Gaussian input, Z-matrix of N, CA and C with variables (Angstrom, degrees):
# hf/3-21g

backbone

0 1
 N
 C     1     B1
 C     2     B2     1     A1
 N     3     B3     2     A2     1     D1
 C     4     B4     3     A3     2     D2
 C     5     B5     4     A4     3     D3
 N     6     B6     5     A5     4     D4
 C     7     B7     6     A6     5     D5
 C     8     B8     7     A7     6     D6
 N     9     B9     8     A8     7     D7
 C    10    B10     9     A9     8     D8
 C    11    B11    10    A10     9     D9
 N    12    B12    11    A11    10    D10
 C    13    B13    12    A12    11    D11
 C    14    B14    13    A13    12    D12
 N    15    B15    14    A14    13    D13
 C    16    B16    15    A15    14    D14
 C    17    B17    16    A16    15    D15
 N    18    B18    17    A17    16    D16
 C    19    B19    18    A18    17    D17
 C    20    B20    19    A19    18    D18
 N    21    B21    20    A20    19    D19
 C    22    B22    21    A21    20    D20
 C    23    B23    22    A22    21    D21
 N    24    B24    23    A23    22    D22
 C    25    B25    24    A24    23    D23
 C    26    B26    25    A25    24    D24
 N    27    B27    26    A26    25    D25
 C    28    B28    27    A27    26    D26
 C    29    B29    28    A28    27    D27
 N    30    B30    29    A29    28    D28
 C    31    B31    30    A30    29    D29
 C    32    B32    31    A31    30    D30
 N    33    B33    32    A32    31    D31
 C    34    B34    33    A33    32    D32
 C    35    B35    34    A34    33    D33
 N    36    B36    35    A35    34    D34
 C    37    B37    36    A36    35    D35
 C    38    B38    37    A37    36    D36
 N    39    B39    38    A38    37    D37
 C    40    B40    39    A39    38    D38
 C    41    B41    40    A40    39    D39
 N    42    B42    41    A41    40    D40
 C    43    B43    42    A42    41    D41
 C    44    B44    43    A43    42    D42
 N    45    B45    44    A44    43    D43
 C    46    B46    45    A45    44    D44
 C    47    B47    46    A46    45    D45
 N    48    B48    47    A47    46    D46
 C    49    B49    48    A48    47    D47
 C    50    B50    49    A49    48    D48
 N    51    B51    50    A50    49    D49
 C    52    B52    51    A51    50    D50
 C    53    B53    52    A52    51    D51
 N    54    B54    53    A53    52    D52
 C    55    B55    54    A54    53    D53
 C    56    B56    55    A55    54    D54
 N    57    B57    56    A56    55    D55
 C    58    B58    57    A57    56    D56
 C    59    B59    58    A58    57    D57
 N    60    B60    59    A59    58    D58
 C    61    B61    60    A60    59    D59
 C    62    B62    61    A61    60    D60
 N    63    B63    62    A62    61    D61
 C    64    B64    63    A63    62    D62
 C    65    B65    64    A64    63    D63
 N    66    B66    65    A65    64    D64
 C    67    B67    66    A66    65    D65
 C    68    B68    67    A67    66    D66
 N    69    B69    68    A68    67    D67
 C    70    B70    69    A69    68    D68
 C    71    B71    70    A70    69    D69
 N    72    B72    71    A71    70    D70
 C    73    B73    72    A72    71    D71
 C    74    B74    73    A73    72    D72
 N    75    B75    74    A74    73    D73
 C    76    B76    75    A75    74    D74
 C    77    B77    76    A76    75    D75
 N    78    B78    77    A77    76    D76
 C    79    B79    78    A78    77    D77
 C    80    B80    79    A79    78    D78
 N    81    B81    80    A80    79    D79
 C    82    B82    81    A81    80    D80
 C    83    B83    82    A82    81    D81
 N    84    B84    83    A83    82    D82
 C    85    B85    84    A84    83    D83
 C    86    B86    85    A85    84    D84
 N    87    B87    86    A86    85    D85
 C    88    B88    87    A87    86    D86
 C    89    B89    88    A88    87    D87
 N    90    B90    89    A89    88    D88
 C    91    B91    90    A90    89    D89
 C    92    B92    91    A91    90    D90
 N    93    B93    92    A92    91    D91
 C    94    B94    93    A93    92    D92
 C    95    B95    94    A94    93    D93
 N    96    B96    95    A95    94    D94
 C    97    B97    96    A96    95    D95
 C    98    B98    97    A97    96    D96
 N    99    B99    98    A98    97    D97
 C   100   B100    99    A99    98    D98
 C   101   B101   100   A100    99    D99
 N   102   B102   101   A101   100   D100
 C   103   B103   102   A102   101   D101
 C   104   B104   103   A103   102   D102
 N   105   B105   104   A104   103   D103
 C   106   B106   105   A105   104   D104
 C   107   B107   106   A106   105   D105
 N   108   B108   107   A107   106   D106
 C   109   B109   108   A108   107   D107
 C   110   B110   109   A109   108   D108
 N   111   B111   110   A110   109   D109
 C   112   B112   111   A111   110   D110
 C   113   B113   112   A112   111   D111
 N   114   B114   113   A113   112   D112
 C   115   B115   114   A114   113   D113
 C   116   B116   115   A115   114   D114
 N   117   B117   116   A116   115   D115
 C   118   B118   117   A117   116   D116
 C   119   B119   118   A118   117   D117
 N   120   B120   119   A119   118   D118
 C   121   B121   120   A120   119   D119
 C   122   B122   121   A121   120   D120
 N   123   B123   122   A122   121   D121
 C   124   B124   123   A123   122   D122
 C   125   B125   124   A124   123   D123
 N   126   B126   125   A125   124   D124
 C   127   B127   126   A126   125   D125
 C   128   B128   127   A127   126   D126
 N   129   B129   128   A128   127   D127
 C   130   B130   129   A129   128   D128
 C   131   B131   130   A130   129   D129
 N   132   B132   131   A131   130   D130
 C   133   B133   132   A132   131   D131
 C   134   B134   133   A133   132   D132
 N   135   B135   134   A134   133   D133
 C   136   B136   135   A135   134   D134
 C   137   B137   136   A136   135   D135
 N   138   B138   137   A137   136   D136
 C   139   B139   138   A138   137   D137
 C   140   B140   139   A139   138   D138
 N   141   B141   140   A140   139   D139
 C   142   B142   141   A141   140   D140
 C   143   B143   142   A142   141   D141
 N   144   B144   143   A143   142   D142
 C   145   B145   144   A144   143   D143
 C   146   B146   145   A145   144   D144
 N   147   B147   146   A146   145   D145
 C   148   B148   147   A147   146   D146
 C   149   B149   148   A148   147   D147
 N   150   B150   149   A149   148   D148
 C   151   B151   150   A150   149   D149
 C   152   B152   151   A151   150   D150
 N   153   B153   152   A152   151   D151
 C   154   B154   153   A153   152   D152
 C   155   B155   154   A154   153   D153
 N   156   B156   155   A155   154   D154
 C   157   B157   156   A156   155   D155
 C   158   B158   157   A157   156   D156
 N   159   B159   158   A158   157   D157
 C   160   B160   159   A159   158   D158
 C   161   B161   160   A160   159   D159
 N   162   B162   161   A161   160   D160
 C   163   B163   162   A162   161   D161
 C   164   B164   163   A163   162   D162
 N   165   B165   164   A164   163   D163
 C   166   B166   165   A165   164   D164
 C   167   B167   166   A166   165   D165
 N   168   B168   167   A167   166   D166
 C   169   B169   168   A168   167   D167
 C   170   B170   169   A169   168   D168
 N   171   B171   170   A170   169   D169
 C   172   B172   171   A171   170   D170
 C   173   B173   172   A172   171   D171
 N   174   B174   173   A173   172   D172
 C   175   B175   174   A174   173   D173
 C   176   B176   175   A175   174   D174
 N   177   B177   176   A176   175   D175
 C   178   B178   177   A177   176   D176
 C   179   B179   178   A178   177   D177
 N   180   B180   179   A179   178   D178
 C   181   B181   180   A180   179   D179
 C   182   B182   181   A181   180   D180
 N   183   B183   182   A182   181   D181
 C   184   B184   183   A183   182   D182
 C   185   B185   184   A184   183   D183
 N   186   B186   185   A185   184   D184
 C   187   B187   186   A186   185   D185
 C   188   B188   187   A187   186   D186
 N   189   B189   188   A188   187   D187
 C   190   B190   189   A189   188   D188
 C   191   B191   190   A190   189   D189
 N   192   B192   191   A191   190   D190
 C   193   B193   192   A192   191   D191
 C   194   B194   193   A193   192   D192
 N   195   B195   194   A194   193   D193
 C   196   B196   195   A195   194   D194
 C   197   B197   196   A196   195   D195
 N   198   B198   197   A197   196   D196
 C   199   B199   198   A198   197   D197
 C   200   B200   199   A199   198   D198
 N   201   B201   200   A200   199   D199
 C   202   B202   201   A201   200   D200
 C   203   B203   202   A202   201   D201
 N   204   B204   203   A203   202   D202
 C   205   B205   204   A204   203   D203
 C   206   B206   205   A205   204   D204
 N   207   B207   206   A206   205   D205
 C   208   B208   207   A207   206   D206
 C   209   B209   208   A208   207   D207
 N   210   B210   209   A209   208   D208
 C   211   B211   210   A210   209   D209
 C   212   B212   211   A211   210   D210
 N   213   B213   212   A212   211   D211
 C   214   B214   213   A213   212   D212
 C   215   B215   214   A214   213   D213
 N   216   B216   215   A215   214   D214
 C   217   B217   216   A216   215   D215
 C   218   B218   217   A217   216   D216
 N   219   B219   218   A218   217   D217
 C   220   B220   219   A219   218   D218
 C   221   B221   220   A220   219   D219
 N   222   B222   221   A221   220   D220
 C   223   B223   222   A222   221   D221
 C   224   B224   223   A223   222   D222
 N   225   B225   224   A224   223   D223
 C   226   B226   225   A225   224   D224
 C   227   B227   226   A226   225   D225
 N   228   B228   227   A227   226   D226
 C   229   B229   228   A228   227   D227
 C   230   B230   229   A229   228   D228
 N   231   B231   230   A230   229   D229
 C   232   B232   231   A231   230   D230
 C   233   B233   232   A232   231   D231
 N   234   B234   233   A233   232   D232
 C   235   B235   234   A234   233   D233
 C   236   B236   235   A235   234   D234
 N   237   B237   236   A236   235   D235
 C   238   B238   237   A237   236   D236
 C   239   B239   238   A238   237   D237
 N   240   B240   239   A239   238   D238
 C   241   B241   240   A240   239   D239
 C   242   B242   241   A241   240   D240
 N   243   B243   242   A242   241   D241
 C   244   B244   243   A243   242   D242
 C   245   B245   244   A244   243   D243
 N   246   B246   245   A245   244   D244
 C   247   B247   246   A246   245   D245
 C   248   B248   247   A247   246   D246
 N   249   B249   248   A248   247   D247
 C   250   B250   249   A249   248   D248
 C   251   B251   250   A250   249   D249
 N   252   B252   251   A251   250   D250
 C   253   B253   252   A252   251   D251
 C   254   B254   253   A253   252   D252
 N   255   B255   254   A254   253   D253
 C   256   B256   255   A255   254   D254
 C   257   B257   256   A256   255   D255
 N   258   B258   257   A257   256   D256
 C   259   B259   258   A258   257   D257
 C   260   B260   259   A259   258   D258
 N   261   B261   260   A260   259   D259
 C   262   B262   261   A261   260   D260
 C   263   B263   262   A262   261   D261
 N   264   B264   263   A263   262   D262
 C   265   B265   264   A264   263   D263
 C   266   B266   265   A265   264   D264
 N   267   B267   266   A266   265   D265
 C   268   B268   267   A267   266   D266
 C   269   B269   268   A268   267   D267
 N   270   B270   269   A269   268   D268
 C   271   B271   270   A270   269   D269
 C   272   B272   271   A271   270   D270
 N   273   B273   272   A272   271   D271
 C   274   B274   273   A273   272   D272
 C   275   B275   274   A274   273   D273
 N   276   B276   275   A275   274   D274
 C   277   B277   276   A276   275   D275
 C   278   B278   277   A277   276   D276
 N   279   B279   278   A278   277   D277
 C   280   B280   279   A279   278   D278
 C   281   B281   280   A280   279   D279
 N   282   B282   281   A281   280   D280
 C   283   B283   282   A282   281   D281
 C   284   B284   283   A283   282   D282
 N   285   B285   284   A284   283   D283
 C   286   B286   285   A285   284   D284
 C   287   B287   286   A286   285   D285
 N   288   B288   287   A287   286   D286
 C   289   B289   288   A288   287   D287
 C   290   B290   289   A289   288   D288
 N   291   B291   290   A290   289   D289
 C   292   B292   291   A291   290   D290
 C   293   B293   292   A292   291   D291
 N   294   B294   293   A293   292   D292
 C   295   B295   294   A294   293   D293
 C   296   B296   295   A295   294   D294
 N   297   B297   296   A296   295   D295
 C   298   B298   297   A297   296   D296
 C   299   B299   298   A298   297   D297
 N   300   B300   299   A299   298   D298
 C   301   B301   300   A300   299   D299
 C   302   B302   301   A301   300   D300
 N   303   B303   302   A302   301   D301
 C   304   B304   303   A303   302   D302
 C   305   B305   304   A304   303   D303
 N   306   B306   305   A305   304   D304
 C   307   B307   306   A306   305   D305
 C   308   B308   307   A307   306   D306
 N   309   B309   308   A308   307   D307
 C   310   B310   309   A309   308   D308
 C   311   B311   310   A310   309   D309

   B1=1.4604
   B2=1.5375
   B3=1.3282
   B4=1.4689
   B5=1.5277
   B6=1.3376
   B7=1.4713
   B8=1.5269
   B9=1.3325
   B10=1.4684
   B11=1.5210
   B12=1.3339
   B13=1.4751
   B14=1.5261
   B15=1.3183
   B16=1.4502
   B17=1.5327
   B18=1.3088
   B19=1.4657
   B20=1.5168
   B21=1.3145
   B22=1.4510
   B23=1.5262
   B24=1.3350
   B25=1.4730
   B26=1.5311
   B27=1.3435
   B28=1.4598
   B29=1.5124
   B30=1.3200
   B31=1.4533
   B32=1.5110
   B33=1.3136
   B34=1.4621
   B35=1.5136
   B36=1.3493
   B37=1.4696
   B38=1.5174
   B39=1.3190
   B40=1.4561
   B41=1.5195
   B42=1.3146
   B43=1.4548
   B44=1.5140
   B45=1.3107
   B46=1.4649
   B47=1.5185
   B48=1.2823
   B49=1.4504
   B50=1.5259
   B51=1.3267
   B52=1.4596
   B53=1.5140
   B54=1.3388
   B55=1.4614
   B56=1.5136
   B57=1.3238
   B58=1.4598
   B59=1.5127
   B60=1.3286
   B61=1.4674
   B62=1.5241
   B63=1.3152
   B64=1.4667
   B65=1.5273
   B66=1.3429
   B67=1.4688
   B68=1.5313
   B69=1.3080
   B70=1.4705
   B71=1.5343
   B72=1.3161
   B73=1.4619
   B74=1.5254
   B75=1.2957
   B76=1.4644
   B77=1.5148
   B78=1.3320
   B79=1.4661
   B80=1.5377
   B81=1.3309
   B82=1.4677
   B83=1.5153
   B84=1.3256
   B85=1.4596
   B86=1.5189
   B87=1.3242
   B88=1.4606
   B89=1.5280
   B90=1.3226
   B91=1.4601
   B92=1.5242
   B93=1.3112
   B94=1.4541
   B95=1.5298
   B96=1.3186
   B97=1.4722
   B98=1.5287
   B99=1.3245
   B100=1.4570
   B101=1.5282
   B102=1.3023
   B103=1.4586
   B104=1.5191
   B105=1.3422
   B106=1.4668
   B107=1.5212
   B108=1.3296
   B109=1.4623
   B110=1.5251
   B111=1.3105
   B112=1.4761
   B113=1.5256
   B114=1.3198
   B115=1.4636
   B116=1.5318
   B117=1.3130
   B118=1.4590
   B119=1.5322
   B120=1.3272
   B121=1.4606
   B122=1.5126
   B123=1.3461
   B124=1.4562
   B125=1.5277
   B126=1.3167
   B127=1.4581
   B128=1.5106
   B129=1.3358
   B130=1.4587
   B131=1.5208
   B132=1.3195
   B133=1.4693
   B134=1.5258
   B135=1.3064
   B136=1.4771
   B137=1.5204
   B138=1.3269
   B139=1.4666
   B140=1.5354
   B141=1.3091
   B142=1.4705
   B143=1.5171
   B144=1.3144
   B145=1.4579
   B146=1.5280
   B147=1.3294
   B148=1.4556
   B149=1.5249
   B150=1.3128
   B151=1.4642
   B152=1.5207
   B153=1.3243
   B154=1.4601
   B155=1.5163
   B156=1.3355
   B157=1.4667
   B158=1.5261
   B159=1.3370
   B160=1.4617
   B161=1.5350
   B162=1.3395
   B163=1.4641
   B164=1.5209
   B165=1.3380
   B166=1.4605
   B167=1.5191
   B168=1.3192
   B169=1.4564
   B170=1.5144
   B171=1.3509
   B172=1.4792
   B173=1.5281
   B174=1.3143
   B175=1.4640
   B176=1.5213
   B177=1.3185
   B178=1.4518
   B179=1.5176
   B180=1.3281
   B181=1.4695
   B182=1.5291
   B183=1.3430
   B184=1.4676
   B185=1.5380
   B186=1.3137
   B187=1.4738
   B188=1.5160
   B189=1.3025
   B190=1.4608
   B191=1.5323
   B192=1.3357
   B193=1.4683
   B194=1.5341
   B195=1.3291
   B196=1.4692
   B197=1.5217
   B198=1.3281
   B199=1.4526
   B200=1.5166
   B201=1.3205
   B202=1.4601
   B203=1.5175
   B204=1.2960
   B205=1.4530
   B206=1.5310
   B207=1.3196
   B208=1.4480
   B209=1.5358
   B210=1.3306
   B211=1.4697
   B212=1.5144
   B213=1.3317
   B214=1.4530
   B215=1.5278
   B216=1.3376
   B217=1.4648
   B218=1.5241
   B219=1.3254
   B220=1.4676
   B221=1.5200
   B222=1.3386
   B223=1.4681
   B224=1.5189
   B225=1.3469
   B226=1.4567
   B227=1.5228
   B228=1.3320
   B229=1.4571
   B230=1.5197
   B231=1.3286
   B232=1.4589
   B233=1.5262
   B234=1.3148
   B235=1.4670
   B236=1.5279
   B237=1.3131
   B238=1.4752
   B239=1.5231
   B240=1.3161
   B241=1.4596
   B242=1.5167
   B243=1.3239
   B244=1.4664
   B245=1.5243
   B246=1.3182
   B247=1.4557
   B248=1.5110
   B249=1.3177
   B250=1.4624
   B251=1.5224
   B252=1.3325
   B253=1.4584
   B254=1.5248
   B255=1.3170
   B256=1.4672
   B257=1.5091
   B258=1.3263
   B259=1.4588
   B260=1.5084
   B261=1.3477
   B262=1.4677
   B263=1.5213
   B264=1.3188
   B265=1.4619
   B266=1.5323
   B267=1.3144
   B268=1.4692
   B269=1.5167
   B270=1.3441
   B271=1.4610
   B272=1.5216
   B273=1.3201
   B274=1.4563
   B275=1.5214
   B276=1.3297
   B277=1.4666
   B278=1.5149
   B279=1.3378
   B280=1.4770
   B281=1.5088
   B282=1.3077
   B283=1.4664
   B284=1.5137
   B285=1.3381
   B286=1.4605
   B287=1.5181
   B288=1.3466
   B289=1.4700
   B290=1.5128
   B291=1.3205
   B292=1.4608
   B293=1.5202
   B294=1.2875
   B295=1.4514
   B296=1.5022
   B297=1.3264
   B298=1.4755
   B299=1.5117
   B300=1.2821
   B301=1.4514
   B302=1.5147
   B303=1.3156
   B304=1.4601
   B305=1.5237
   B306=1.3139
   B307=1.4643
   B308=1.5181
   B309=1.2787
   B310=1.4576
   B311=1.5026
   A1=108.56
   A2=118.23
   A3=122.04
   A4=111.66
   A5=114.92
   A6=121.45
   A7=109.32
   A8=113.51
   A9=120.33
   A10=107.22
   A11=115.50
   A12=120.23
   A13=106.56
   A14=114.88
   A15=121.27
   A16=108.67
   A17=115.00
   A18=122.52
   A19=107.72
   A20=121.10
   A21=127.48
   A22=114.76
   A23=117.91
   A24=120.15
   A25=113.25
   A26=116.27
   A27=121.51
   A28=112.54
   A29=115.30
   A30=122.24
   A31=108.95
   A32=117.12
   A33=121.63
   A34=108.45
   A35=115.92
   A36=120.89
   A37=109.81
   A38=114.65
   A39=121.29
   A40=108.81
   A41=115.49
   A42=119.85
   A43=108.76
   A44=115.31
   A45=120.53
   A46=109.39
   A47=116.48
   A48=121.55
   A49=108.80
   A50=116.39
   A51=121.13
   A52=114.46
   A53=117.92
   A54=119.97
   A55=109.51
   A56=116.83
   A57=120.72
   A58=110.24
   A59=115.92
   A60=120.58
   A61=109.76
   A62=116.44
   A63=122.35
   A64=111.17
   A65=116.59
   A66=120.85
   A67=111.03
   A68=115.60
   A69=120.47
   A70=110.18
   A71=116.28
   A72=120.31
   A73=110.73
   A74=117.61
   A75=121.04
   A76=112.13
   A77=116.99
   A78=121.30
   A79=111.79
   A80=115.96
   A81=120.98
   A82=113.32
   A83=117.39
   A84=121.40
   A85=115.67
   A86=117.95
   A87=120.84
   A88=107.69
   A89=118.95
   A90=120.58
   A91=111.86
   A92=115.55
   A93=121.67
   A94=107.63
   A95=115.74
   A96=119.46
   A97=110.33
   A98=114.58
   A99=120.99
   A100=109.45
   A101=115.48
   A102=120.89
   A103=110.07
   A104=115.69
   A105=119.73
   A106=112.87
   A107=116.68
   A108=123.24
   A109=110.89
   A110=115.54
   A111=124.15
   A112=114.99
   A113=116.78
   A114=120.73
   A115=112.06
   A116=117.48
   A117=124.22
   A118=113.14
   A119=116.26
   A120=119.92
   A121=113.67
   A122=117.63
   A123=118.83
   A124=114.84
   A125=118.32
   A126=121.36
   A127=115.21
   A128=118.96
   A129=121.81
   A130=113.61
   A131=117.90
   A132=121.25
   A133=113.27
   A134=117.15
   A135=120.55
   A136=112.00
   A137=114.26
   A138=122.55
   A139=107.01
   A140=115.19
   A141=120.04
   A142=108.18
   A143=117.27
   A144=122.16
   A145=107.67
   A146=115.68
   A147=121.35
   A148=111.15
   A149=116.83
   A150=120.83
   A151=108.82
   A152=114.47
   A153=120.84
   A154=114.68
   A155=117.97
   A156=118.82
   A157=111.62
   A158=117.26
   A159=120.56
   A160=111.97
   A161=116.54
   A162=121.46
   A163=112.61
   A164=116.80
   A165=122.50
   A166=110.43
   A167=115.41
   A168=121.00
   A169=109.94
   A170=117.03
   A171=119.12
   A172=111.67
   A173=115.90
   A174=120.52
   A175=109.37
   A176=115.38
   A177=121.30
   A178=110.31
   A179=117.41
   A180=121.19
   A181=115.13
   A182=120.72
   A183=118.46
   A184=112.68
   A185=116.79
   A186=119.22
   A187=110.78
   A188=117.89
   A189=120.04
   A190=110.63
   A191=115.93
   A192=121.07
   A193=110.23
   A194=116.75
   A195=120.86
   A196=113.35
   A197=116.80
   A198=120.52
   A199=114.87
   A200=117.15
   A201=120.73
   A202=110.83
   A203=116.81
   A204=121.23
   A205=112.98
   A206=117.10
   A207=121.52
   A208=110.80
   A209=117.62
   A210=120.78
   A211=110.91
   A212=117.11
   A213=120.42
   A214=112.47
   A215=117.22
   A216=122.06
   A217=111.82
   A218=116.23
   A219=121.03
   A220=114.62
   A221=117.06
   A222=123.27
   A223=111.59
   A224=117.21
   A225=120.68
   A226=109.51
   A227=114.56
   A228=122.17
   A229=108.45
   A230=117.37
   A231=120.49
   A232=105.74
   A233=116.77
   A234=119.53
   A235=111.68
   A236=117.60
   A237=119.93
   A238=111.91
   A239=117.12
   A240=121.30
   A241=113.16
   A242=117.90
   A243=122.17
   A244=109.26
   A245=116.09
   A246=122.07
   A247=110.73
   A248=115.38
   A249=121.65
   A250=109.34
   A251=115.77
   A252=120.96
   A253=112.43
   A254=116.71
   A255=121.67
   A256=109.40
   A257=116.03
   A258=120.85
   A259=113.83
   A260=114.74
   A261=121.16
   A262=109.79
   A263=114.54
   A264=121.57
   A265=107.43
   A266=116.16
   A267=121.37
   A268=106.53
   A269=116.01
   A270=121.86
   A271=110.14
   A272=116.00
   A273=122.78
   A274=109.19
   A275=115.27
   A276=120.63
   A277=105.98
   A278=117.76
   A279=119.76
   A280=112.44
   A281=116.42
   A282=122.30
   A283=111.50
   A284=117.04
   A285=119.21
   A286=112.91
   A287=117.11
   A288=119.70
   A289=112.59
   A290=119.10
   A291=120.90
   A292=110.75
   A293=115.86
   A294=120.28
   A295=115.79
   A296=117.82
   A297=120.78
   A298=110.50
   A299=115.47
   A300=120.62
   A301=110.41
   A302=116.12
   A303=120.26
   A304=110.35
   A305=117.41
   A306=121.58
   A307=110.33
   A308=116.57
   A309=121.99
   A310=111.76
   D1=135.62
   D2=179.29
   D3=-61.07
   D4=152.99
   D5=178.25
   D6=-130.99
   D7=146.45
   D8=175.32
   D9=-127.92
   D10=135.70
   D11=171.40
   D12=-113.38
   D13=124.61
   D14=177.90
   D15=-99.53
   D16=124.35
   D17=176.56
   D18=-108.28
   D19=150.40
   D20=7.01
   D21=-86.76
   D22=7.91
   D23=-177.11
   D24=-72.75
   D25=-17.34
   D26=-175.41
   D27=59.75
   D28=34.43
   D29=179.50
   D30=-92.36
   D31=119.27
   D32=179.03
   D33=-113.73
   D34=125.60
   D35=-176.84
   D36=-137.21
   D37=154.92
   D38=172.54
   D39=-87.68
   D40=155.45
   D41=177.88
   D42=-146.28
   D43=167.90
   D44=175.80
   D45=-84.93
   D46=147.73
   D47=175.07
   D48=-60.41
   D49=132.42
   D50=179.66
   D51=96.93
   D52=-9.16
   D53=177.60
   D54=-76.26
   D55=149.03
   D56=176.72
   D57=-83.59
   D58=156.39
   D59=175.55
   D60=-57.71
   D61=-38.27
   D62=179.84
   D63=-60.08
   D64=-49.85
   D65=-178.67
   D66=-59.41
   D67=-45.31
   D68=-178.10
   D69=-66.90
   D70=-43.50
   D71=179.91
   D72=-60.30
   D73=-53.20
   D74=-177.59
   D75=-60.82
   D76=-41.04
   D77=179.58
   D78=-62.22
   D79=-28.19
   D80=-177.40
   D81=-103.89
   D82=16.92
   D83=173.04
   D84=80.09
   D85=12.48
   D86=176.75
   D87=-80.17
   D88=120.48
   D89=-177.71
   D90=-74.87
   D91=109.81
   D92=179.66
   D93=-115.05
   D94=121.12
   D95=-179.31
   D96=-68.73
   D97=143.31
   D98=175.64
   D99=-159.11
   D100=146.64
   D101=172.48
   D102=-116.47
   D103=-18.22
   D104=-176.51
   D105=-108.36
   D106=0.82
   D107=179.55
   D108=54.18
   D109=56.19
   D110=172.40
   D111=68.19
   D112=34.95
   D113=177.08
   D114=-105.83
   D115=6.92
   D116=178.54
   D117=62.94
   D118=32.60
   D119=179.00
   D120=-103.06
   D121=-26.57
   D122=-171.87
   D123=-102.43
   D124=-30.31
   D125=-178.88
   D126=77.07
   D127=7.49
   D128=-177.61
   D129=-76.67
   D130=-19.32
   D131=-172.94
   D132=-88.60
   D133=20.34
   D134=-178.35
   D135=-59.68
   D136=140.45
   D137=173.27
   D138=-134.05
   D139=143.08
   D140=176.07
   D141=-86.65
   D142=130.78
   D143=179.07
   D144=-88.73
   D145=112.23
   D146=-178.22
   D147=-84.22
   D148=-33.66
   D149=174.92
   D150=-161.37
   D151=158.10
   D152=177.66
   D153=85.62
   D154=19.97
   D155=-178.83
   D156=-60.66
   D157=-25.51
   D158=177.77
   D159=-69.06
   D160=-13.28
   D161=179.06
   D162=-95.06
   D163=9.07
   D164=178.95
   D165=-111.92
   D166=154.18
   D167=174.24
   D168=-59.19
   D169=151.72
   D170=178.12
   D171=-67.94
   D172=159.92
   D173=176.31
   D174=-61.29
   D175=133.09
   D176=177.09
   D177=-107.38
   D178=179.86
   D179=-178.40
   D180=-53.86
   D181=-42.24
   D182=-179.80
   D183=-62.73
   D184=-37.72
   D185=178.68
   D186=-72.02
   D187=-39.88
   D188=178.35
   D189=-60.89
   D190=-35.60
   D191=178.25
   D192=-61.10
   D193=-45.55
   D194=-176.92
   D195=-82.86
   D196=-37.20
   D197=-171.17
   D198=-101.99
   D199=-26.93
   D200=-176.82
   D201=54.26
   D202=-142.81
   D203=179.11
   D204=-82.39
   D205=-4.60
   D206=-178.72
   D207=-60.64
   D208=-28.18
   D209=179.15
   D210=-51.92
   D211=-41.56
   D212=-175.28
   D213=-67.01
   D214=-18.02
   D215=176.08
   D216=-94.77
   D217=-42.26
   D218=-172.88
   D219=-95.53
   D220=-23.11
   D221=-175.06
   D222=62.13
   D223=23.72
   D224=175.00
   D225=-87.68
   D226=139.42
   D227=176.59
   D228=-125.30
   D229=154.94
   D230=170.18
   D231=-76.20
   D232=118.65
   D233=-175.15
   D234=-65.01
   D235=-22.78
   D236=179.22
   D237=-75.50
   D238=-16.47
   D239=-177.93
   D240=-108.21
   D241=-24.47
   D242=-178.06
   D243=-78.68
   D244=111.33
   D245=-178.46
   D246=-104.23
   D247=137.93
   D248=-177.96
   D249=-79.57
   D250=125.33
   D251=-178.46
   D252=-101.10
   D253=-10.75
   D254=-179.79
   D255=152.61
   D256=-177.90
   D257=175.14
   D258=65.23
   D259=-148.76
   D260=-178.22
   D261=-125.60
   D262=141.42
   D263=178.46
   D264=-128.80
   D265=137.94
   D266=173.60
   D267=-116.10
   D268=120.67
   D269=-175.95
   D270=-123.53
   D271=135.52
   D272=178.17
   D273=-98.41
   D274=120.01
   D275=174.35
   D276=-87.36
   D277=113.67
   D278=-175.95
   D279=-55.27
   D280=124.42
   D281=-178.11
   D282=-57.95
   D283=-36.90
   D284=-178.52
   D285=-66.53
   D286=-16.11
   D287=179.15
   D288=-108.13
   D289=-2.98
   D290=179.68
   D291=-60.41
   D292=119.73
   D293=175.27
   D294=71.68
   D295=7.33
   D296=-179.92
   D297=-99.00
   D298=153.18
   D299=178.40
   D300=75.32
   D301=173.93
   D302=179.04
   D303=-61.53
   D304=139.33
   D305=179.20
   D306=-130.74
   D307=55.79
   D308=-177.06
   D309=-56.12

């Protein structure tokens, strides 16, 4: 079963294959900012992928719209679009965005 570790909380949880980082985070009490409630419109749910990016779905059109080529420099993904395909992923929830903005 795939695993995700959310930093800086050091929370490690199992998830189902195909779940988004956003879904897993919210279900486990990780505060992820959002204004669009996981529709890839706001870009507030970004998380930096520290390791395991090969275990995530590839960038799709909604992420390319928000992130462009910056992803290759920052390793940030929209957590609502990044789906776990297996293995282990370590994602950093930016401290400056924890609990900020609408969190529907």
